[in-house]
C-alpha positions, 0 to 999 in steps of 0.5 A: 528136600522134602523137609523143606516142603510142609505136608511132604511125608518124610521116608526113612531111609536105612543104610548099613555100612559095608563093614556090617553087611555080613553081620555077626553070628550069636547064638545067645543073647543077655539082657540087663538094665539100668535106669536109662538103658537096655543092654543086649549082649549078643553071645557066641559059645565057646568051646567047653573048658576045664576050670576049678570052682572056689573049693578047688574042684574041677568043674566044666564051665561054658564060656560065652563071648559077647560079639555085639553089645547094643544099648537102647532107651527103654521106650525103644524096647516096646518097639523092639518086641513088637517088631520081633513079634511081628516078624517071628509070626511072619517067620513061622507062617512061612516056615513052621513052628520054631522049637523053644530053646531049652538051654541056659539063658542070661538076663532071665532072672530078676536081677538087673545087675550088669556083667562083671567088670572087663566085659565091656 
């Protein structure tokens, strides 16, 4: 093993479990944090629903479902941001500029409050 030989570089070998090979589709992401973790909730939009607001008025809601939740320690966020930035640059060099999403997003206000109970 290379770990037993001093001076021999270790090469990371990332393996994806077969059940994760196809991935999960998400068209939204929410971010929140605690002192020890950043949580990334990857979301998919569901069909609009009719609901009632607290005063009993009819409103349309746009439900979203969490399809994957990833928790990372704060130092890893910097690596994640660098990797995303590098790959966005590569993507745009190959395919052209990406149009920014103009819709609502979660976790972009100054609140670090986690989602309501029962969403884990």
